[in-house]
N, C-alpha and C positions, 0 to 999 in steps of 0.2 A: 460564510457562517452554517456549520451545521444546527439542525434543531432534532429535538426530540422525534417529531414526523420522518426525517429523513433517514435518523437512525433507524426507525421502526421499518419504513422503505429498505434499509441499505441490511436487513439482518433478516431478510423476511426469506423462510424459508433453510435458514442458516445456521437453526437451536436446535439442538439436539438433549433430550432429557435422557439421561442415563441414568443404571442401575446406582445405588448409593454404595455399592463393593468398590466403587471405584476413587471414591472420596476416602474410602477406611483404608484402601491399602497404598494410598497416596503418602510417601517420606516414610514408610514403613520399615524399607532398609535402611535409610539413615536418623533417623528415631529408634534408640533404645528401647525394650520395658522398661529398665532401670532407671532410667531418667524419666520416664513416663511416671513412677512407683515415685521417684523424689519429687518430682514437682507436685502428685496428688496429696503430699505430705505436709506443702507447704498449702496447699488448698483448702478450702471449708468442702471436703466434699467425704459425702457418707452414704455408701452405698451407690455410689456414682451420682448422687447430688451432689450442686453444686449451692449450697445452705447462704450461701451471700446474696443468690436472686430469690428475691422473696416470691414463695409460691403462688400468692394473688398481686397482679399487675392491672392497677386501672391505666398506666398512661405510660409511652415512652420513657418518658424520663423519670419514670421509678426503676427502667435497666441501666441507664448510663453512669451510674458509678459504678454499679454492680460488677458490672461486662468491664469496664475498662479497668476495674479492680483486678479482675480473675483474669484478664487477658497479660497485663502488667507483670503478673506474678509469674505465668507460665513465660514469658517475654526474661525476662530477671533469672529466673532459676534455670531455665536451660542452659546459660550464657551467650545468650545471642544479643544481648544489650548492649554490652563493652566487649568487642574483639580487636586485637592485632592482627593483621595478615600480611605475609609477604607477598607483594606482588613481582613475579620472578618477571614479565613482560619491559618490565623496568627498573628489576631491581631495586625496592628498594616497600620498607612499610609503610602501611596504611592504618589508621584508626576508623572500622566501623561500629556504628552505634545503630541501636532499635530502642523506639520508645513509644507507647500506646500512648494516643494524644484521643481526647472528646475533642470532635470537631463539630458538634450537634450546635445551629446558630450561626458554625463563622462561613462565612464566602471564602473557596479557595478559587484562586484565579483560573482564571479559564480562556485559552489561547482561539479554540475552534469551536467551540459550542456554544449556544445562543443556549444556556437553561437555568435557572436558578437553584440549580438539584445538588446541592454535595453531602458527600459523606457523612455518617454520624461518629463513626470513630477512624482515622486510618492508623499505620504503625508507621511511625517517621520514622527517617533512616539520612546517615550520613554515609560517605561512602564515595566510591571512583565514580559513580552512578548518579550521583546526589547532589543538586545544591538547594542555597534559598530560592523562594520564588523572585522571576524578574523583576526588577523596580518599573522596567521599563513599558513592562505591561497591565500593570497596576490600574484597577478602577476604583473609583471611592468604595470603602467597604471590605476590599479585598483582605486576608488574612498575610504580613508579610513574612510569618517565622516558619508556615506550614503549607507546602500547596502540593498540583500534580508533579511537581521537579524532585521533593523529595519525600514521598511513600512509598514501601513496598504491595502495601494493600490497601483496599479502604470496608469498611464494614458498615451494611447500610442496617436498620431495625424495623423491627416490626410485631404487632401483639399477634397471638394464636387468635383471639376474639374475632381481628381483622382479615387476617391474613390466610386466605386456602392453599392447599395443593393442587389444585387443577390447574391445564395447561395452563388456560389465562390471568391466573397469578404469577404463574411462575414467567410467561411470558413480559407482563408488566415489569416486574421485579428486572427482567433482562435488560430491558428496555432501558430501564432507570440507570442501573450500576453501567450500561454499557455510556452514555456519559463520562463516566471516572476512568472506565478503561482508552476511550476515545483521545482524553487528554493524556493520559499516562502515555500514552504510544508515542504521541506529538513532542510532550514537553521530557520525558527522556530516550529520546533516541535509537539507543541503542537495547529496547525492549523488544524481546520476539512473543512471548505473552502476558497475561494480566488474569490473575487469580483474587475474587474478593470475592467476600462472607453474605448469606443474609440472615440475621438473626432475629428470632424471635425470645419468649423468656424460657422457652421448655425446646426449642426447633434450630437448624440450621442450613443452609443451602449451599453449596460452594459452586460458584460458577466462573469459566474458566473462557475470554476470549483469546483465539489465537487466531492465526492466518487464514487457518480451514476453514473458521465458523466458531460456534458459541457451543459447548457441554456444559450442562447442567443436572444436579440432583435431583430428585426429590428433597422434602424433608426429612432431616436424621435429628432422633430426639437425642439431645446428649446429654442429658439428665441419667440417661440409659447404657449400664455396662452391656456391653465396652465400646460406647458412644464416646464416653465418658473421653476414652484412648482418643480418641479421632477425635476431638475438639483440641485438645492437649498435643497432639501429633501436628494438626493443619496451622496453627498456630506457629508451632516451632519451626515449622516449613515455612511458612509465610512472611517469618519473620528473619531467615535465614541469612546469615552474614558472607555466607557462601552465595554469590551475586549470580550465577547460573542456574543456581535453584530456585531464584524466584522470578527467573524470567530475560535476566540480563547475558544480553553479547560481552563475556568479559576480554575478547579481545578488542574492543574499540574502549583505550584508556584516555583518560583527561587526568590533567593538575589540578591540585585548588589552592585556592586565594581566599580567604578573608569568608569563605564559604560558598564561593562561587566556583564554577570551571575555567580551566584556563586549558587552550588546546595542548594535545601531546599527541598519541601515535595510531595507527590502525595498524593491527598485525594481520598478514596472511601468512597461508600455511604452505607454503611452495612444497607439492609433492615429489619431485624428483629428489630434493636434499632431504626432505623431512622436517625443516626449518624454518620457522616465524620470520617472515622478509617484513620489517617495519616501513610505514611511512606515516608520516609527520602529518598531521593535520595543519590547515590553514585558518580553520576557524573553530569556535567550539560547535556552531549545528551543522547540519545538513547543508547545502547550497538550496537544497530541495528537495521536498520531500511529500508523498503522498500522503491524506490521512486516512486511509481505508482502514475497517476493523477486519475484514475478513479478505480473503481472495489477494489478486497482486496488490504488489506495496513496494516502494522503491525508496532509498535513499541516496543521495547525491553527495559525494563529501570531495572539497577540495585538497588535494596533498601533494607533497613532494617526496620525492625518492632521496634516497644517500646522495648523489649526484645534483639535483636542487631542480631535477626538471618537473614539469608544473604535470599532474596524474590528476584524475578522476577516479575516485571509488564509487560502485555501485553496488550499494547491496539490496536483493530484492528475496521476496518472496510468490515461486509459481509455482506453476502446477508441476506436479512429480513426473509426468509420465511424455512431458515433451518433449521436444531437442533445446540439451542447452543453449540457453546464451553464445557461452564461453566457444559450444562448436561450432557454432556460425559465424563468432567472429573469426576463429580459427581459419576457415575457409576463405575468409576477407581478406587475409593479411596480405598486404603489398598495395590493395584495391585505394587507389585516390578517389577522395569522399566519403569512405564508408569508414568508424569508426575502426580505430585500430588497437586490437590487443595488447598488454601487458604481462598482465598476471593474471590469473582469476583461483580460485577456491569453491569445490562443490563439498560441502558439507550433506550430504546422502547418504545414510545408514549412521551417519553422527549423534550422539545424544544432544537435544535440543536443536539440531539440524535437519530433522526432517517431522511430516506429520503423519504420522500414516493412520486411519482412522478403522480401516481393516484388520486390527493386530488381533493378537489372543483374546488379551484383555476384552474385547468388546463385541467379539462374537456373539452373534445374534439379536445384534442390537439395529434397527432399521436407520443407519446414518444418513443422514440427507449433506453433510457436511463432505470437504475433498481434500485431497492427499495432496500436499505442500511441502516444498521445497528450498533452503536456503542457497540462494548461492551468492560470493561475493570476485565481482572482475576489477581491473584494473586496467585503465583505458587512457589512452593520451590526451591531455584537455583540448579543446577546441575553444572557438568565440559563444557569443551568447548567442539565447534561443534566439528564434525569426518570432517568440512573443515580442522580444527586445527590437524587432525593425524600427529601421530609423531611414537612412539613404534611400531612395528608390534604385538607383543601380545594382548597390549591392544587396540588399533583397533581390531582385530577380536573379542578378547571378547566383545566388546563393540558393537561389530553386532551380536554378538550371545546372547547375554543377551537380546539385543531391539525386537531378531524373538522369542524371549522365551515368553517375554512379550506381543507381539502380539498376538500370542497364547493363549494368557489369556485372551487378553482383548476381542477376538474372541468370548472364551466361556462364558462370561458374554454378547453376543450381539452385538459387537460393533465392525464394518468395519475402519481402522483405511484412509484408501483411502490416502493417500499422502505420500508414506515413499521416503526418501530422505537425501541425506546427511546431508541439513540442518535439518531435523526432528530428528535427532539421538544424544544426546549429551554423552560423558565421564562422568559418573557417579563420574567423580573427585578422588582427592589421596585416593587410600587405601581404594577403594570401596570393598563393601563385594561383591560373585558370586551372580551373579539376577540385582546387580544392576551397573553393570559395563558399562552399557550403557542403555539408558535411552530415550523413546519414547515421543516426543512431539508435539505439533499440532494437536489436534485433533478437530482444526475447519472446515474441512469438512469431516471427519467424519459422519459414517450412519450405522444406526439398521443394523444388520444384517438380510435380507431378499430376498437373492439372490434364493430362493428356490422358495419363494412365489413370487419373480419378476423376472425371467429369465430374460426378454429382458431389461436395462437400458441405455436409451439415455443421461444418465449423464456421465462428461468426466471432470474428477480433476489429478491434481498431477504435479508433478514436472518435466518438460517435459525430460530431461534425463533420467530421471528415471520411466517413463509411459512403462508398461507393452506394446509387442509389439502386443497383441490382441484390447485392451484399442484403441492403435493408428490407426490399423487396422479397426476397427469397427466405429472411427468416423463418425458421419452423417450417418450411415447405418441403416437402417430400422428395423433389426434385430439384432441388436447390443447387445451381452450377455453383461450382469450385472458384473458390477465391483466386485470379487471378492476374495477369501483369496488368490488364484492363482495369480491373480496378484499382489499383496500384496510381497506375497514369491519371484515372477522374480524381484519385482521392489529391493526387498534385493540384490536381484544378480548384478544389475545393478551401486546401491552404491560401490557394493563390486568392482567393475571393474573400478567406477570411480577413486577409491582410488588405486590401483593396476597400472596402466596405469595413474598416475597422469602427470602435466603439464612438468616436467622435461624431463620423457619418451616420449612422444608422440609430445611435439615438434619438437622431431627428428627422429621419424616416421611416412613416408606421412601418412599410409593406417591407424594407429589411429590416426592421426590427422582429418583427413576427416571422417571418424566414428565419431568421437566425436564432428565434425563441423554438421553433419547431423541429429544429435540426439538432438543440443539444439537449433539449429534454427526456432522451432515450426514449422515444416513443419510435419503433422504428416502422410501424405504417406510415405515421404522421411526416416522420424525417424524409421517408422516400416519396412522397405525395408532394411533400414542401421544394424537394429536389426535381422531382417530374418536371414545377409547373415552371421553375425557374432555369432547366436546358429549354424548355419548348420555346421561352420569350425569348427572342433574341435580340442580344443585346446592341444597345446603341452606346455611341460616347458619351451621349448626354447623361445615358442612366450611371454614369459613375462620377465620383469628386471630380472636379476640376483640376484640384489638386497635382493628379497624378499626368504625367505627359499622355501628348497626343499616340507616341509610338508603345506609352507600353497599354492604355486604354484599344490601342492597336490587338497589342499582342492577347492580352482578354478574351475581345470577341473570336480574335482566331481559336482561340482555345477552347471556350465555351463551344465553337461549330465543330470543334474537330471529338471533344466531348462527347454530344448530342448525337452525333453521325456514329460514332463507337456504340452508344447505348442504345439506340434506334434497330442498328443491328443484332445488336445481342439480344437484345427485346424480339424482334420477330425469328430469332432461332431458339428461345428458353422458354418462348412466353409466360405464361402466368406459377411455370413450372412445380402445378398442380398432376401432370404428367411427363411422362419421358418423352424427349425433344430429341434431334437430330445434333448428334454427338460429334459425326465429321465437320458438318457444317460449321462448327465453331472451330475444331481441328485447322480445317481450312484458313477459319480466319486470321488465326492465331499463326499462321507460316508469315504472315506480313509483318513479323513485329519489328526488323529492321525498321522499314517502312516508317510504321507508327512512332517510333522512337524519334525516328531521323523528321519528321512533319514538328513532332512537338519542340526537338533539340532544335530544330531550325527556325522555328517562332522567337522565341528565347535572343536567341543568335541576331537575328534583322534585328528586333528592339534595341538589344545591349548596344550592337553596333553604333543603333542611331543616336544614341544616347551616351556616346563616348566624348 
């Protein structure tokens, strides 16, 4: 479970305070001045001031009623409270509703964040992307009618006398509302961004969470013209029946039954034909999704095509300036043991498809956030993840074939760069040799160029599996570029995680401490732990006895290989604080066939003995 503290760490360095004009201009093209004037006539507004809000407020409770009343009038008068929309992707009408709800004192159901925070006011919704809270996740006291599954936005309240506009005040509000954003991302899996409001009796702050980071304004006095219009415009936008406007991906479609979603379709725009291809969901939720607020994010959906083929759709937000994953997968077409591409969609340059923070709108702002792009790929569906390893021989065979696939990928000029338990799949029941293990997730893969560019400051991978020298070199001026040695070592750490699984290392203090340091995302401590592990020559008795003797011999041999390679590389690159002998490392890499042959040979010996 995430906590407020872990959210603070995740957002550290990714909160940008922007000019108030961003909020003032938002939705200005879709909300006409005539509509704003019509809404004002329904509100008790004189010279910009909302007279339903008391001038003197002693407690937050004085604000709940007046603000809910004002916001509901805006939603109703704008026409957002009830609308009938035709869904052309599935050729049917649907009814969308929006209602402002006072939720202070109510507990909204949480799936991922361990926090008592819940918003003071929400805009409750029905429509394609929304459903009633799930009863299977209910805890005592949870609200069963409104939750993060069926809201468009959240509003928190404060008092002017207790709320400042310094950075520390802003960050405190962002962290609290990040709890709501994290839940909305998870419980609304087609959500691209979340916009929320913090309000006092006179001021508002708009906060947006997107995959590039967080952007927030300082306070805006909504009793001052023209910012009376700003509040009205924001509420219209945040309650819009147009789901794209409120942050949803409208190419993911559900049907509805008794207030609950049931699976329908995911559409992929085919570039050559210009037509949407439909893929049929096999479940309401993604089979796997990350819970990140910022940066790399992915959701995996099991689908079928019109012919009934089982496929996998991967939706992801990735860095805007790297090689697209579909490009890498296109180069791997026909390679056994590498995920095979069926279809893809790249939304670079499309509305709501990319996040570019250096646009004209924000020129002059010191951005700390990252440009991101949404991509969707459709691939062949394989077996379970290595996280679900079971049989010994099947597990070793899967790793062996993934290593062989890695070598073939390298020969096509691609380095995977993120070998981990989650990025190796079993080939499925009765998979033939070379397909018993499949490499997936080429989103951080790079063109092989470590000989041309021996210094590499990039840092990627899944922490428990990142190689020792990549950890050791993080942030160093002459860090050695990621190469195939690093990925081969990552395969070793995958095997080690499997050998020393939870049932074993929970009972072994040394193993528990080792994995703790490897997983806590401290490069220095992780490198130190891995160096100590490699330096200790493993014995069969060091491993759980339920593994066969042949398997334990394989682990011992693999450790010796990795230790020798790391030692040789360390002798060349040193501590990477000064330039090292590039030619010596280049010469070491000329033995690539020998290195892969050595590792694959050890697996083949073990597998042969286990037949």
